[in-house]
N, C-alpha and C positions, 0 to 999 in steps of 0.2 A: 683309581689311579689313572692319571692322564698319560696318554703317550708321549713320547718324546717329540718335539717339533723339529722339523727338518733344518731350520735355519739357526739352531744353536750352535753348531760347531762354527759358521761363518761369524755369527756374533761374538763368540768366545775369541776367536782370532783377531777381531776388530778391537776388543777390549784390551787383549794382551798387546797388540801393536800399540795402542795409545800410551799403555804402561811403559812399553819398551822406549819409545820415542819421546816421552814426556810431553806429548801433544793432546791435551785433553779437551774433551767436548765439555759444553757447559753444563750437562745434565746426563745423569745415568739412572736408568729404571732397571732393577733386576728383580725378577719375579717368577713365580711358579711353585710347583709342589715340593721340588727337592731342596729342602733346607741346607744341605751340605753345600750345594753349589752356590745358593743365595749368599750364604755367610762367608764362603771361600772367597768369592768374588768382592764382597763388600769389603773385607779386610785388606785384600790387595789393592783395592781403590783408595781406601782411607789412607794407607801407608804411602802409596805412590803420591797421593796429593798432598802429603806432609800433615795429615789429620792425626787424630789420637787425642787421648785424655791429657796428655802433657802439652797440647798446642793452644795457645791463646786464641787462635784464628779457627777452632773447630768447635762445632756445636751440634749436639745429637738431640733430636726430638723423637719420642716413641710413644705409641699408643693411639687410640682413637679419640683422645680429648685434646689434641694439639690445636692451638689456635693459629689460623694461617697468617694473621695479621702480624703475630709475633715473628713468625718464620721470615716473612717479608721484610721486617723491621731489621732483623739480623743480616738478611742478605744485603740490604742497603748499607750496612755498617762498614766502614773502610777496614781492611785488615791491618794488624799492628805489626810494623816491620817485616812485611812480607807482601807478595803480589797475589796470594790466595787467600780467600775465606772458604773453608769447607763446611757444608750443612748436610748432616745425615738425618734422613727422615724415614723411620722404621715403622711398619705396621700400623700406618695412619687411618688405612681405609679410604684415603682420598682417591684412589684410582678404581674403587669399587663403587663408592656413593657419588663421587665427583667432588671437586673443590673449585669452584669459578674464580676465587681471588688468586690462588696460585696459577691456575690455567692462564689467567690474564696477565699475571706478573711475569710468567715465563716467556711470553711474547718478546719481552725486552728486559731480560735480567741485568743486574749489576755486571759489570765486565770483569769483576775481581772475585765473583762468587761462583762456587762450583756445587751443584746438588748431586747428592746420591739418594735414591728412593729405593727402599727394600720393602716388597709387599709380597704376599702369598697370592692374592688373587686380584685380577684387574678387569675392567671393563674397557674394551678398546674403543667404545663408542664415546667415552667421556672426553670432554674437552681438554683435561689434563694430560690425558695419554696422549692425544694428538699433539699437544704442545711439546711434550718431552720427546716425541718421536721426530718433530720438526728439527730441534735444536740439538738434540742429543743422542743416545743409543738406549734402546730397550732391549732387553735380553730374556728371553723365557727359560727358566732353568727348570723344566719338568722333569719327571722321572725318566731315566735314560733306558735304552732299549738294551736286550740281552747281550748283543755283540759289543756294543759301547761298554757296557759294565764288565764284560770278560777281558776287554783288552785293558781297561782302567785296573782292574784286579791284578792282571799279569804283570802291568807296569809298577804297581806299588809293590809287589813281592820282588820283582826284578831289581828295584831301586836298593833293595835290602840284600841282594845276592841270593834270592831264593827263586826257585821255578815251581810253577804249578801246571799240570797237564790240562787240556780242554776238558777232559772228564771231570777232574777233580774240581776245576773252576765252576762247571756247571752244577756239580753237587753242591759245592759252596754256596752258589746263588740260590738254590733251592732250600738250602737250610737256613741261611741268614735273611732271605728277602732282598728287596731292591733299595731299601733306604741306604744312602751312601754313607752316612755318619755311622751308621751300625756297621755297615760293611768295614769302613775304616777301623772301627774298634776291634772288631773280630780278626781282621789282618794283623793288627798290632799283638794280639793274644797268640796267633798262630807263629808269628816271627819269633816271639819270646819261647813259645813251647818248642819249636824246631831250631834252637839256637845253634846247635851244633851239626845241623844237616841242611843241606841244599835244597831238597824237594819236599814239597807240601803235598801230602797224601790224603786220600779219602779218610784212612783211618785217624790221621791228625785232626781233620775237620770234625769227624765223630767225636773225638775224645775232648775236643776244646770248645766246639760250638754246640754241642748236643743240649745244653741247658736252656737255651733261648727259648722264650715263650712261643713265639710264632712257629718255630720248627716244631714243637712239640703239638701245637694245634694242628698243624699240617699232618703230621704222622697220626695223629688222632682221627682226623678226617679220612685220611687214607685208610686206616684200620676199620672205621664204620663204613665206609663205602664198600669195602672188600669183605664185609660181614664178619670181621674178625673180632668178635664181642669181647673175648679175653684180654686181647692187645690193647683195644680202645680203653677198656676199664683200667687196665695197669698204667697206660699213659696218663689216664686221668688222675689216678692217685699219685703218680710221680709228680705231677703238677701241685696237688695239694701238699705234699711232702716238701716242695720247693717254696711253700707258703703263698702260692697263687691263690687269690680269693675266688671261690666257687662262682660268685656272681660275674666276676671278670670272664672266667672260662665259659659260663653260659652265654654271656654276650658275644663272645668269639665264635663259639659253636653256632649260634643263631646267625651271625654274620656269614658263616661258611655255607650254611643251607641257603641263606638268602641269595648269595652269589651263585651257587649252583643253579638255583631255580631261574635266575635272570640269565645265566649262560645257556641253560636248555632252551628257553624260550627264544633267545636271540638265534641259536643254532638252528632251531625248527624252522625260523623264519629266514634262514639263509644269510645271516649277517656275516661278513667276513671277520677275520681275527681282530682287526684294528677296531672295527665297529664294536665288536664284542668287549674288548678289553676297555674302551672308553665308557661303553655303557654300564659295565659292571664295575668299574673303578678298579681294574687290576692292571698288572703288567702284562703286556701283550704274550711274553712266552710263558705265563701261567694259564693262558686260555686252555690249551690242550689238556692240562691236569684237571682243571674244573669240568671239562667236557667229560672227561674219563668218568670222574666221580658221579657227575650227573646221569651218566647212562646207567648206574646201578639202581636208579630210581624212576618212577613215574611221575609225571606232573602231580598226580593227586597225593603220592607219598611225600614229596618234597614239601607241598603245601601243608600237609598234615603234620609234618616234622616242625615247620615254622609255627603252626598253631598250638603245637604242644609246647614248644619253647616259650611262647607268649603266655599261655595258661599256667605253666610251671612257675615263670618269673612272678605272674600275677598271684598266684597261691602262696609263694615265699613272702612276698611284701605284705600279703595280709594275715602272715602267720598260720597259714593252713598247712605248709609244707617246709621241710628243711631243704636248705640250699644243696648240701651234698647229696642228698637223696634225689633231688630234683634234676641234677645232671645225669646222674646214674639212670634215672628212668628214661631220659632222652636217649642215651647211648643204647641202652637195651631195646627200647622201641625202634631205633634207627637200625639196629644190627640183626632184627629178627628176619629169617629167610622170607623172601616175598616172591 
């Protein structure tokens, strides 16, 4: 999971100012890992530019099979009874693999056409990225850091007349993770649950958010690293009762051990927290948690756990082992006193 880029707040303010003043750039590129921010800013821009499904001057292209020539033809078409034509290009892959045709067109686009590009990944070396940067605004919507998320969470609750303490906000983040779309959904659930109260408590979060898969996997990892075999097995069977496929649980446990090994190796090499977060693909504020878990194991034990995960997965796929038993075996092996 990528760390938050330092220029995001500046770019967000620029975009908001454009919308407020009605003075738009010819092109906007919104990209990054955080889907919630990408889609929120996409919708704000489309609305502000007068786009949307009901507009005759709005065209959306989506997917990796888009024909650049068609996009350019549409861009050159005069808007109908309006001074703007809006083109939305989403998940095209143009900014990762390149698109010479559009890159060249954007050097001198139609005066009446406005582009909005929405992508998850970009390569800043590509000509199309450079073209957009020159005539428009590019904004990286990566995963936000802990402090930013806490402020956002507090603001969301405050807008509904609710308070949440810093301690409860930290617990909430640990429970639901850093995906802002999921956070937003969990906030709505908590607001409904606490409809008659102003304060959101840890107990409320436990009651409402306890069933979320990632929180259970984190709790299971905590139990495994703490050598609490009974708790880890109980959490596993809770997940099975919630109809979570054992194959998915095995994949998530494997991922946890893999992250622990990466974090342990990078910590041993004296990497700083941001480097570890970027290298392991996790949020910076989770680095300490993974370091704590990893300390419960030697390098050999973590590699052995990963090998057991891989061999059990293979045994299941070849019909030699049952999936439910395969996960149990990994939990028991990882919680033996060492």
